VMD Tcl script that builds the backbone (N, CA, C; Angstrom):
set m [mol new atoms 462]
animate dup $m
set s [atomselect $m all]
$s set {name element resname resid chain x y z} {
  {N N MET 1 A 111.360 1.581 89.309}
  {CA C MET 1 A 110.168 2.023 88.593}
  {C C MET 1 A 109.476 3.116 89.415}
  {N N PRO 2 A 109.117 4.240 88.786}
  {CA C PRO 2 A 108.487 5.334 89.545}
  {C C PRO 2 A 107.089 4.940 90.025}
  {N N ASN 3 A 106.700 5.558 91.141}
  {CA C ASN 3 A 105.351 5.337 91.659}
  {C C ASN 3 A 104.344 5.965 90.710}
  {N N LEU 4 A 103.255 5.260 90.449}
  {CA C LEU 4 A 102.165 5.793 89.660}
  {C C LEU 4 A 101.170 6.447 90.603}
  {N N LEU 5 A 100.454 7.411 90.104}
  {CA C LEU 5 A 99.476 8.115 90.925}
  {C C LEU 5 A 98.158 7.366 90.938}
  {N N ASP 6 A 97.645 7.101 92.133}
  {CA C ASP 6 A 96.282 6.622 92.313}
  {C C ASP 6 A 95.420 7.844 92.584}
  {N N PHE 7 A 94.208 7.852 92.045}
  {CA C PHE 7 A 93.334 9.015 92.208}
  {C C PHE 7 A 93.081 9.328 93.677}
  {N N LYS 8 A 93.102 8.319 94.526}
  {CA C LYS 8 A 92.878 8.552 95.965}
  {C C LYS 8 A 93.967 9.437 96.569}
  {N N ASP 9 A 95.089 9.575 95.889}
  {CA C ASP 9 A 96.183 10.399 96.396}
  {C C ASP 9 A 96.102 11.855 95.964}
  {N N THR 10 A 95.101 12.211 95.140}
  {CA C THR 10 A 94.898 13.623 94.836}
  {C C THR 10 A 94.360 14.313 96.086}
  {N N ILE 11 A 94.492 15.618 96.147}
  {CA C ILE 11 A 94.128 16.370 97.351}
  {C C ILE 11 A 92.718 16.927 97.221}
  {N N ASN 12 A 91.868 16.567 98.175}
  {CA C ASN 12 A 90.524 17.128 98.267}
  {C C ASN 12 A 90.663 18.579 98.719}
  {N N GLY 13 A 90.114 19.501 97.952}
  {CA C GLY 13 A 90.262 20.923 98.235}
  {C C GLY 13 A 89.657 21.380 99.560}
  {N N ALA 14 A 88.726 20.610 100.106}
  {CA C ALA 14 A 88.109 20.985 101.383}
  {C C ALA 14 A 88.903 20.473 102.579}
  {N N GLU 15 A 89.894 19.631 102.331}
  {CA C GLU 15 A 90.693 19.065 103.427}
  {C C GLU 15 A 91.896 19.962 103.704}
  {N N GLY 16 A 91.673 20.971 104.470}
  {CA C GLY 16 A 92.770 21.872 104.801}
  {C C GLY 16 A 92.323 22.917 105.795}
  {N N ARG 17 A 93.252 23.781 106.135}
  {CA C ARG 17 A 92.988 24.853 107.094}
  {C C ARG 17 A 93.791 26.076 106.698}
  {N N ALA 18 A 93.328 27.219 107.151}
  {CA C ALA 18 A 94.077 28.461 106.977}
  {C C ALA 18 A 94.015 29.229 108.291}
  {N N TYR 19 A 95.141 29.796 108.671}
  {CA C TYR 19 A 95.248 30.582 109.905}
  {C C TYR 19 A 95.837 31.946 109.570}
  {N N SER 20 A 95.291 32.988 110.179}
  {CA C SER 20 A 95.885 34.315 110.042}
  {C C SER 20 A 96.579 34.676 111.347}
  {N N THR 21 A 97.673 35.415 111.219}
  {CA C THR 21 A 98.361 35.963 112.389}
  {C C THR 21 A 98.439 37.463 112.198}
  {N N VAL 22 A 97.719 38.192 113.061}
  {CA C VAL 22 A 97.677 39.650 113.017}
  {C C VAL 22 A 98.083 40.159 114.392}
  {N N ASP 23 A 99.132 40.960 114.439}
  {CA C ASP 23 A 99.639 41.501 115.701}
  {C C ASP 23 A 99.823 40.411 116.758}
  {N N GLY 24 A 100.329 39.244 116.339}
  {CA C GLY 24 A 100.594 38.147 117.261}
  {C C GLY 24 A 99.392 37.280 117.590}
  {N N ASN 25 A 98.197 37.660 117.161}
  {CA C ASN 25 A 96.994 36.874 117.426}
  {C C ASN 25 A 96.735 35.914 116.273}
  {N N VAL 26 A 96.633 34.628 116.581}
  {CA C VAL 26 A 96.403 33.594 115.572}
  {C C VAL 26 A 94.920 33.249 115.564}
  {N N GLU 27 A 94.332 33.206 114.357}
  {CA C GLU 27 A 92.905 32.922 114.208}
  {C C GLU 27 A 92.694 31.921 113.090}
  {N N LEU 28 A 91.871 30.915 113.345}
  {CA C LEU 28 A 91.457 29.991 112.294}
  {C C LEU 28 A 90.541 30.749 111.344}
  {N N MET 29 A 90.861 30.724 110.075}
  {CA C MET 29 A 90.069 31.448 109.077}
  {C C MET 29 A 88.939 30.536 108.574}
  {N N CYS 30 A 87.986 30.242 109.461}
  {CA C CYS 30 A 86.910 29.299 109.144}
  {C C CYS 30 A 85.980 29.830 108.068}
  {N N TYR 31 A 86.025 31.105 107.770}
  {CA C TYR 31 A 85.146 31.734 106.788}
  {C C TYR 31 A 85.683 31.628 105.359}
  {N N VAL 32 A 86.878 31.074 105.167}
  {CA C VAL 32 A 87.478 30.971 103.834}
  {C C VAL 32 A 86.815 29.848 103.046}
  {N N LYS 33 A 86.336 30.167 101.853}
  {CA C LYS 33 A 85.830 29.166 100.915}
  {C C LYS 33 A 86.934 28.727 99.966}
  {N N LYS 34 A 87.756 29.692 99.572}
  {CA C LYS 34 A 88.819 29.427 98.609}
  {C C LYS 34 A 89.917 30.453 98.832}
  {N N ILE 35 A 91.141 30.007 98.793}
  {CA C ILE 35 A 92.273 30.929 98.870}
  {C C ILE 35 A 93.321 30.443 97.885}
  {N N GLU 36 A 93.896 31.386 97.180}
  {CA C GLU 36 A 94.872 31.053 96.145}
  {C C GLU 36 A 95.946 32.126 96.133}
  {N N ALA 37 A 97.192 31.702 96.324}
  {CA C ALA 37 A 98.327 32.616 96.258}
  {C C ALA 37 A 99.131 32.282 95.008}
  {N N LYS 38 A 99.516 33.314 94.285}
  {CA C LYS 38 A 100.245 33.117 93.027}
  {C C LYS 38 A 101.577 33.850 93.057}
  {N N ILE 39 A 102.489 33.318 92.264}
  {CA C ILE 39 A 103.780 33.963 92.019}
  {C C ILE 39 A 103.868 34.178 90.516}
  {N N GLU 40 A 104.105 35.402 90.118}
  {CA C GLU 40 A 104.238 35.719 88.699}
  {C C GLU 40 A 105.606 36.352 88.476}
  {N N LYS 41 A 106.374 35.780 87.558}
  {CA C LYS 41 A 107.677 36.344 87.240}
  {C C LYS 41 A 107.525 37.622 86.435}
  {N N ASN 42 A 108.342 38.610 86.738}
  {CA C ASN 42 A 108.512 39.783 85.879}
  {C C ASN 42 A 109.641 39.434 84.919}
  {N N LYS 43 A 109.430 39.722 83.651}
  {CA C LYS 43 A 110.452 39.380 82.662}
  {C C LYS 43 A 110.721 40.563 81.745}
  {N N THR 44 A 111.974 40.682 81.354}
  {CA C THR 44 A 112.390 41.656 80.365}
  {C C THR 44 A 112.563 40.924 79.039}
  {N N GLU 45 A 112.071 41.542 77.978}
  {CA C GLU 45 A 112.197 40.949 76.655}
  {C C GLU 45 A 113.304 41.667 75.899}
  {N N GLY 46 A 114.118 40.895 75.207}
  {CA C GLY 46 A 115.198 41.509 74.439}
  {C C GLY 46 A 115.544 40.694 73.207}
  {N N LYS 47 A 116.229 41.349 72.295}
  {CA C LYS 47 A 116.662 40.692 71.066}
  {C C LYS 47 A 118.177 40.656 71.046}
  {N N VAL 48 A 118.717 39.627 70.407}
  {CA C VAL 48 A 120.163 39.522 70.232}
  {C C VAL 48 A 120.460 39.201 68.768}
  {N N LEU 49 A 121.655 39.574 68.339}
  {CA C LEU 49 A 122.064 39.300 66.962}
  {C C LEU 49 A 122.046 37.801 66.688}
  {N N GLY 50 A 121.605 37.439 65.512}
  {CA C GLY 50 A 121.629 36.047 65.093}
  {C C GLY 50 A 120.409 35.243 65.512}
  {N N LYS 51 A 119.488 35.854 66.245}
  {CA C LYS 51 A 118.272 35.162 66.679}
  {C C LYS 51 A 117.066 35.948 66.197}
  {N N ARG 52 A 116.101 35.262 65.651}
  {CA C ARG 52 A 114.878 35.934 65.198}
  {C C ARG 52 A 113.860 36.076 66.323}
  {N N ALA 53 A 113.868 35.128 67.211}
  {CA C ALA 53 A 112.888 35.158 68.307}
  {C C ALA 53 A 113.390 36.042 69.444}
  {N N ALA 54 A 112.472 36.748 70.057}
  {CA C ALA 54 A 112.818 37.525 71.248}
  {C C ALA 54 A 113.152 36.560 72.377}
  {N N GLN 55 A 114.043 36.981 73.244}
  {CA C GLN 55 A 114.406 36.183 74.411}
  {C C GLN 55 A 113.914 36.887 75.664}
  {N N HIS 56 A 113.864 36.142 76.763}
  {CA C HIS 56 A 113.318 36.680 78.008}
  {C C HIS 56 A 114.249 36.386 79.172}
  {N N LYS 57 A 114.305 37.349 80.090}
  {CA C LYS 57 A 115.117 37.196 81.293}
  {C C LYS 57 A 114.270 37.591 82.491}
  {N N SER 58 A 114.220 36.703 83.467}
  {CA C SER 58 A 113.467 36.992 84.694}
  {C C SER 58 A 114.187 38.075 85.475}
  {N N ASN 59 A 113.409 39.013 86.058}
  {CA C ASN 59 A 114.023 40.098 86.828}
  {C C ASN 59 A 113.229 40.449 88.080}
  {N N GLY 60 A 112.506 39.489 88.624}
  {CA C GLY 60 A 111.754 39.717 89.853}
  {C C GLY 60 A 110.445 38.959 89.821}
  {N N VAL 61 A 109.665 39.126 90.863}
  {CA C VAL 61 A 108.379 38.439 90.953}
  {C C VAL 61 A 107.324 39.364 91.534}
  {N N LYS 62 A 106.066 39.043 91.240}
  {CA C LYS 62 A 104.911 39.696 91.857}
  {C C LYS 62 A 104.199 38.626 92.669}
  {N N LEU 63 A 103.956 38.897 93.944}
  {CA C LEU 63 A 103.306 37.956 94.843}
  {C C LEU 63 A 101.907 38.481 95.144}
  {N N SER 64 A 100.885 37.749 94.717}
  {CA C SER 64 A 99.509 38.203 94.919}
  {C C SER 64 A 98.584 37.008 95.035}
  {N N GLY 65 A 97.359 37.283 95.443}
  {CA C GLY 65 A 96.390 36.208 95.572}
  {C C GLY 65 A 94.992 36.737 95.775}
  {N N THR 66 A 94.067 35.805 95.925}
  {CA C THR 66 A 92.678 36.139 96.208}
  {C C THR 66 A 92.117 35.138 97.205}
  {N N MET 67 A 91.175 35.620 97.987}
  {CA C MET 67 A 90.400 34.774 98.882}
  {C C MET 67 A 88.933 34.962 98.537}
  {N N THR 68 A 88.199 33.887 98.496}
  {CA C THR 68 A 86.748 33.966 98.477}
  {C C THR 68 A 86.320 33.574 99.877}
  {N N ILE 69 A 85.635 34.480 100.551}
  {CA C ILE 69 A 85.244 34.227 101.933}
  {C C ILE 69 A 83.739 34.390 102.082}
  {N N TYR 70 A 83.193 33.653 103.042}
  {CA C TYR 70 A 81.799 33.887 103.405}
  {C C TYR 70 A 81.707 35.271 104.033}
  {N N TYR 71 A 80.638 35.942 103.760}
  {CA C TYR 71 A 80.406 37.312 104.246}
  {C C TYR 71 A 79.937 37.243 105.697}
  {N N ILE 72 A 80.849 36.820 106.586}
  {CA C ILE 72 A 80.503 36.662 108.003}
  {C C ILE 72 A 81.544 37.254 108.948}
  {N N THR 73 A 82.558 37.895 108.410}
  {CA C THR 73 A 83.577 38.501 109.269}
  {C C THR 73 A 83.737 39.972 108.918}
  {N N SER 74 A 83.963 40.765 109.944}
  {CA C SER 74 A 84.213 42.194 109.754}
  {C C SER 74 A 85.703 42.520 109.838}
  {N N MET 75 A 86.534 41.493 110.017}
  {CA C MET 75 A 87.963 41.702 110.242}
  {C C MET 75 A 88.600 42.565 109.157}
  {N N PHE 76 A 88.356 42.249 107.887}
  {CA C PHE 76 A 89.012 42.980 106.798}
  {C C PHE 76 A 88.432 44.386 106.642}
  {N N ARG 77 A 87.146 44.546 106.886}
  {CA C ARG 77 A 86.537 45.885 106.860}
  {C C ARG 77 A 87.126 46.754 107.973}
  {N N LYS 78 A 87.362 46.168 109.143}
  {CA C LYS 78 A 87.969 46.922 110.249}
  {C C LYS 78 A 89.409 47.316 109.921}
  {N N MET 79 A 90.133 46.442 109.213}
  {CA C MET 79 A 91.492 46.794 108.775}
  {C C MET 79 A 91.453 48.003 107.847}
  {N N MET 80 A 90.515 47.989 106.911}
  {CA C MET 80 A 90.384 49.111 105.976}
  {C C MET 80 A 89.945 50.382 106.694}
  {N N LEU 81 A 89.022 50.253 107.641}
  {CA C LEU 81 A 88.571 51.412 108.417}
  {C C LEU 81 A 89.745 52.035 109.173}
  {N N ASP 82 A 90.573 51.190 109.777}
  {CA C ASP 82 A 91.743 51.685 110.503}
  {C C ASP 82 A 92.688 52.430 109.557}
  {N N TYR 83 A 92.876 51.896 108.352}
  {CA C TYR 83 A 93.742 52.567 107.385}
  {C C TYR 83 A 93.161 53.922 106.963}
  {N N VAL 84 A 91.857 53.957 106.696}
  {CA C VAL 84 A 91.211 55.203 106.259}
  {C C VAL 84 A 91.257 56.250 107.362}
  {N N LYS 85 A 90.978 55.845 108.597}
  {CA C LYS 85 A 90.873 56.807 109.703}
  {C C LYS 85 A 92.223 57.231 110.272}
  {N N THR 86 A 93.202 56.299 110.289}
  {CA C THR 86 A 94.463 56.605 110.976}
  {C C THR 86 A 95.691 56.545 110.074}
  {N N GLY 87 A 95.559 55.911 108.904}
  {CA C GLY 87 A 96.710 55.714 108.035}
  {C C GLY 87 A 97.512 54.475 108.389}
  {N N LYS 88 A 97.132 53.765 109.457}
  {CA C LYS 88 A 97.845 52.547 109.869}
  {C C LYS 88 A 97.389 51.389 108.991}
  {N N ASP 89 A 98.317 50.846 108.213}
  {CA C ASP 89 A 98.019 49.708 107.351}
  {C C ASP 89 A 98.336 48.427 108.104}
  {N N THR 90 A 97.527 47.408 107.908}
  {CA C THR 90 A 97.692 46.138 108.616}
  {C C THR 90 A 98.282 45.094 107.683}
  {N N TYR 91 A 99.314 44.436 108.158}
  {CA C TYR 91 A 99.932 43.315 107.466}
  {C C TYR 91 A 99.777 42.081 108.347}
  {N N MET 92 A 99.583 40.941 107.718}
  {CA C MET 92 A 99.411 39.709 108.484}
  {C C MET 92 A 100.118 38.573 107.764}
  {N N ASP 93 A 100.260 37.474 108.452}
  {CA C ASP 93 A 100.750 36.244 107.845}
  {C C ASP 93 A 99.568 35.294 107.732}
  {N N ILE 94 A 99.545 34.505 106.673}
  {CA C ILE 94 A 98.511 33.486 106.496}
  {C C ILE 94 A 99.208 32.156 106.253}
  {N N GLN 95 A 98.857 31.175 107.079}
  {CA C GLN 95 A 99.380 29.817 106.945}
  {C C GLN 95 A 98.290 28.957 106.308}
  {N N ILE 96 A 98.621 28.302 105.201}
  {CA C ILE 96 A 97.669 27.464 104.473}
  {C C ILE 96 A 98.174 26.030 104.517}
  {N N ILE 97 A 97.330 25.140 105.026}
  {CA C ILE 97 A 97.696 23.730 105.177}
  {C C ILE 97 A 96.774 22.884 104.312}
  {N N ASN 98 A 97.353 22.111 103.402}
  {CA C ASN 98 A 96.622 21.092 102.647}
  {C C ASN 98 A 96.945 19.755 103.294}
  {N N GLU 99 A 95.914 19.058 103.791}
  {CA C GLU 99 A 96.163 17.778 104.465}
  {C C GLU 99 A 94.947 16.882 104.302}
  {N N ASP 100 A 94.998 16.045 103.288}
  {CA C ASP 100 A 93.920 15.107 102.999}
  {C C ASP 100 A 94.303 13.750 103.584}
  {N N PRO 101 A 93.589 13.271 104.602}
  {CA C PRO 101 A 93.982 12.016 105.256}
  {C C PRO 101 A 93.890 10.782 104.362}
  {N N THR 102 A 93.160 10.866 103.233}
  {CA C THR 102 A 93.078 9.711 102.337}
  {C C THR 102 A 94.241 9.652 101.353}
  {N N SER 103 A 95.017 10.701 101.268}
  {CA C SER 103 A 96.135 10.760 100.332}
  {C C SER 103 A 97.420 10.310 101.014}
  {N N SER 104 A 98.246 9.588 100.278}
  {CA C SER 104 A 99.528 9.140 100.838}
  {C C SER 104 A 100.646 10.161 100.642}
  {N N VAL 105 A 100.348 11.311 100.013}
  {CA C VAL 105 A 101.413 12.285 99.750}
  {C C VAL 105 A 101.698 13.188 100.950}
  {N N GLY 106 A 100.930 13.052 102.024}
  {CA C GLY 106 A 101.177 13.850 103.215}
  {C C GLY 106 A 100.572 15.227 103.111}
  {N N LYS 107 A 101.183 16.174 103.807}
  {CA C LYS 107 A 100.626 17.525 103.826}
  {C C LYS 107 A 101.617 18.534 103.286}
  {N N GLN 108 A 101.067 19.683 102.894}
  {CA C GLN 108 A 101.865 20.830 102.500}
  {C C GLN 108 A 101.433 22.007 103.347}
  {N N THR 109 A 102.399 22.724 103.876}
  {CA C THR 109 A 102.124 23.925 104.663}
  {C C THR 109 A 102.906 25.084 104.059}
  {N N VAL 110 A 102.184 26.129 103.671}
  {CA C VAL 110 A 102.790 27.323 103.086}
  {C C VAL 110 A 102.415 28.512 103.966}
  {N N VAL 111 A 103.380 29.360 104.264}
  {CA C VAL 111 A 103.128 30.582 105.019}
  {C C VAL 111 A 103.350 31.772 104.098}
  {N N LEU 112 A 102.315 32.581 103.939}
  {CA C LEU 112 A 102.409 33.837 103.200}
  {C C LEU 112 A 102.727 34.919 104.210}
  {N N LYS 113 A 103.780 35.679 103.972}
  {CA C LYS 113 A 104.227 36.689 104.933}
  {C C LYS 113 A 103.949 38.093 104.404}
  {N N GLY 114 A 103.551 38.961 105.297}
  {CA C GLY 114 A 103.312 40.348 104.915}
  {C C GLY 114 A 102.109 40.504 104.001}
  {N N VAL 115 A 101.045 39.749 104.274}
  {CA C VAL 115 A 99.828 39.832 103.465}
  {C C VAL 115 A 99.153 41.176 103.719}
  {N N ASN 116 A 98.774 41.851 102.637}
  {CA C ASN 116 A 98.107 43.148 102.724}
  {C C ASN 116 A 96.899 43.132 101.803}
  {N N ILE 117 A 95.749 43.433 102.364}
  {CA C ILE 117 A 94.481 43.394 101.634}
  {C C ILE 117 A 94.416 44.554 100.639}
  {N N ASP 118 A 93.975 44.280 99.409}
  {CA C ASP 118 A 93.831 45.308 98.379}
  {C C ASP 118 A 92.480 46.004 98.445}
  {N N SER 119 A 91.400 45.221 98.565}
  {CA C SER 119 A 90.058 45.804 98.585}
  {C C SER 119 A 89.097 44.846 99.272}
  {N N VAL 120 A 88.018 45.402 99.811}
  {CA C VAL 120 A 86.963 44.610 100.437}
  {C C VAL 120 A 85.607 45.207 100.075}
  {N N VAL 121 A 84.587 44.393 100.220}
  {CA C VAL 121 A 83.214 44.870 100.110}
  {C C VAL 121 A 82.882 45.523 101.439}
  {N N LEU 122 A 82.454 46.780 101.408}
  {CA C LEU 122 A 82.145 47.480 102.655}
  {C C LEU 122 A 80.815 47.033 103.243}
  {N N ALA 123 A 79.788 46.932 102.407}
  {CA C ALA 123 A 78.476 46.471 102.851}
  {C C ALA 123 A 77.803 45.779 101.680}
  {N N LYS 124 A 76.897 44.838 101.999}
  {CA C LYS 124 A 76.329 44.035 100.924}
  {C C LYS 124 A 74.969 43.489 101.335}
  {N N LEU 125 A 74.066 43.473 100.393}
  {CA C LEU 125 A 72.799 42.759 100.483}
  {C C LEU 125 A 72.600 42.045 99.161}
  {N N ASP 126 A 71.955 40.878 99.184}
  {CA C ASP 126 A 71.737 40.122 97.953}
  {C C ASP 126 A 70.561 39.177 98.165}
  {N N VAL 127 A 69.398 39.514 97.624}
  {CA C VAL 127 A 68.191 38.708 97.845}
  {C C VAL 127 A 68.282 37.342 97.174}
  {N N ASP 128 A 69.181 37.156 96.217}
  {CA C ASP 128 A 69.317 35.875 95.528}
  {C C ASP 128 A 70.364 34.961 96.161}
  {N N SER 129 A 71.054 35.437 97.165}
  {CA C SER 129 A 72.127 34.652 97.758}
  {C C SER 129 A 71.677 34.004 99.070}
  {N N GLU 130 A 71.823 32.692 99.142}
  {CA C GLU 130 A 71.513 31.977 100.383}
  {C C GLU 130 A 72.697 31.997 101.341}
  {N N ALA 131 A 73.897 32.157 100.807}
  {CA C ALA 131 A 75.114 32.254 101.624}
  {C C ALA 131 A 76.026 33.274 100.941}
  {N N MET 132 A 75.958 34.514 101.397}
  {CA C MET 132 A 76.729 35.574 100.736}
  {C C MET 132 A 78.227 35.346 100.914}
  {N N ASP 133 A 78.966 35.721 99.867}
  {CA C ASP 133 A 80.419 35.654 99.937}
  {C C ASP 133 A 80.996 36.902 99.293}
  {N N GLU 134 A 82.314 37.019 99.339}
  {CA C GLU 134 A 83.002 38.157 98.733}
  {C C GLU 134 A 84.402 37.743 98.323}
  {N N GLU 135 A 84.933 38.435 97.329}
  {CA C GLU 135 A 86.306 38.240 96.865}
  {C C GLU 135 A 87.198 39.261 97.550}
  {N N VAL 136 A 88.323 38.803 98.079}
  {CA C VAL 136 A 89.275 39.690 98.743}
  {C C VAL 136 A 90.645 39.501 98.097}
  {N N PRO 137 A 91.045 40.407 97.202}
  {CA C PRO 137 A 92.386 40.318 96.611}
  {C C PRO 137 A 93.437 40.835 97.592}
  {N N PHE 138 A 94.644 40.299 97.465}
  {CA C PHE 138 A 95.728 40.708 98.369}
  {C C PHE 138 A 97.073 40.570 97.678}
  {N N THR 139 A 98.063 41.211 98.282}
  {CA C THR 139 A 99.458 41.006 97.905}
  {C C THR 139 A 100.176 40.472 99.142}
  {N N TYR 140 A 101.353 39.902 98.933}
  {CA C TYR 140 A 102.179 39.472 100.060}
  {C C TYR 140 A 103.634 39.712 99.706}
  {N N GLU 141 A 104.484 39.756 100.728}
  {CA C GLU 141 A 105.869 40.167 100.553}
  {C C GLU 141 A 106.865 39.011 100.475}
  {N N ASP 142 A 106.512 37.859 101.068}
  {CA C ASP 142 A 107.450 36.743 101.152}
  {C C ASP 142 A 106.655 35.482 101.466}
  {N N PHE 143 A 107.301 34.338 101.398}
  {CA C PHE 143 A 106.633 33.088 101.737}
  {C C PHE 143 A 107.657 32.040 102.126}
  {N N ASP 144 A 107.194 31.024 102.849}
  {CA C ASP 144 A 107.996 29.853 103.183}
  {C C ASP 144 A 107.143 28.617 102.963}
  {N N ILE 145 A 107.792 27.516 102.626}
  {CA C ILE 145 A 107.128 26.224 102.551}
  {C C ILE 145 A 107.649 25.416 103.737}
  {N N LEU 146 A 106.779 25.194 104.723}
  {CA C LEU 146 A 107.187 24.504 105.948}
  {C C LEU 146 A 107.116 22.987 105.799}
  {N N ASP 147 A 106.105 22.484 105.105}
  {CA C ASP 147 A 105.944 21.053 104.839}
  {C C ASP 147 A 105.715 20.882 103.347}
  {N N GLU 148 A 106.308 19.840 102.770}
  {CA C GLU 148 A 106.160 19.575 101.342}
  {C C GLU 148 A 105.423 18.256 101.127}
  {N N PHE 149 A 104.619 18.197 100.056}
  {CA C PHE 149 A 104.017 16.939 99.661}
  {C C PHE 149 A 105.133 15.940 99.347}
  {N N GLY 150 A 104.901 14.676 99.664}
  {CA C GLY 150 A 105.837 13.628 99.308}
  {C C GLY 150 A 105.398 12.929 98.040}
  {N N ASN 151 A 106.064 11.860 97.688}
  {CA C ASN 151 A 105.665 11.037 96.546}
  {C C ASN 151 A 104.556 10.090 96.973}
  {N N PRO 152 A 103.673 9.740 96.050}
  {CA C PRO 152 A 102.630 8.755 96.388}
  {C C PRO 152 A 103.252 7.432 96.815}
  {N N VAL 153 A 102.613 6.785 97.776}
  {CA C VAL 153 A 103.091 5.489 98.263}
  {C C VAL 153 A 102.185 4.416 97.676}
  {N N ALA 154 A 102.799 3.441 97.043}
  {CA C ALA 154 A 102.009 2.373 96.392}
  {C C ALA 154 A 101.419 1.424 97.421}
}
mol reanalyze $m
mol bondsrecalc $m
mol representation Tube
mol addrep $m
């Protein structure tokens, strides 16, 4: 009989960590509020004789994501400044760990490789914000799954 899911085994979104590696330097990304990496398939649509519905064939992927971060780090602005002034673009790896100690499914560790920032807020003021944040979209080139969630334990 398969294991049933107990709600206690769901993953609390705040129970995790993210680390960036830039030029060999590893940093805890304590300013991250939310990070989400997506994989989107590229598909070609085509028709064949005898079928009324169009069919689809996968032909690649787009790797992208977004981070919502507290407006407390200049790291990404400095990366953009370096690109504007020198043409040197910065790529980094980001390791994302989901590990909720109350869940029996264990942890998941994903490494995004070749992360490149798309845009950043250069400067910001907001009289209505008690804790300013910003959205940082990015692309990445590759990924690995180092640890996988297991099945719930009854």
